[in-house]
N, C-alpha and C positions, 0 to 999 in steps of 0.2 A: 613530551606528552602532546598527543594529538588533540586538536580542537573538535575532531569529529566525535559526537557523543556515542557512537556505537562501536568505537574502536575496541578490539578484544572480545566483543560479544556476538560478532557476526559469524555465521557459518557460511564462508565464502563459497564452498563448494556445494551449498544446498541447491536443490533442483528448482526452487522457486525464485531465486535471485534473478533479478533483471527482467522478470517477466512483466508483461502489461496485464493490468487487472480490470475486469469489466463487472458490473453489477448483473443481476439475474434479468434485468429489464434492458440490458444492452449498453448502458452508459459506461463510458470510459472513466475509471476512478483514478488511475495513475499507474505508476511503475514501482515495482518492489525496490525498495531502497536498502532494507536489511531484513534478514531472516533469523528468527530466534526458534528455540525448542517449541514453543507453544503458540507463537504469533509472529506476524511479520508486519513491517512499516511500509506503507505505501505513500508515495509523494506525487502530487499533481501541481503542475504550474500552468496557470491559465489567467488571462485577462488581468495581469499584474498581481495575482495572488499566488501564494504557495499554501497548498492544503495538504495536511498529512493525517494519516489514519493508522491506528494500530488494530489490526484485525486478527482475531483467533484463527488458526489453521483450520479449526473445525467448520468454518463458514465457507471453505472451499468446496464448490460443487463439481467443478472439472478443471483439469490441468491438461491442456492439449498444445503441444508445440511451444510457442512463446506466449500463450494466453491463459490466464487464470479467470474463471467465471465463478462468481460467489453465489451463495444461496439467497442473499438479500437483494431487494432492490435499492436504488440509489438514496431514496428518502429515509428508509430504515438504516441503511449504512452511516448516512450523516448523523442521524440522531445517536446512534449507539457507539459508533467507533471513531469519529472524527476527533483528533486530538488537538489540531492547531489550524488556524487559518491566519496568514500574515500578508499584509498588503506589502507588495514589492514596488520599488520605484521603477517607473517605465523609462 
């Protein structure tokens, strides 16, 4: 059994996997870690923190090449969809 929490749930051939996600105001939110039927998980590692979001697919405004732009700005996204923020040892 894998320790990876999304094992068996990921649509690995999904076209949004491994894309970089940006808010509507141009802030980098992170990279898609897992794609599900209704939502996707985005992970960002910065400044000794790991931040994760679970974002509904309906929030996608554009999907061009390797970038996803969302309909929400960074503040709204943090309030609505941030699921965890973990301090990482440097």
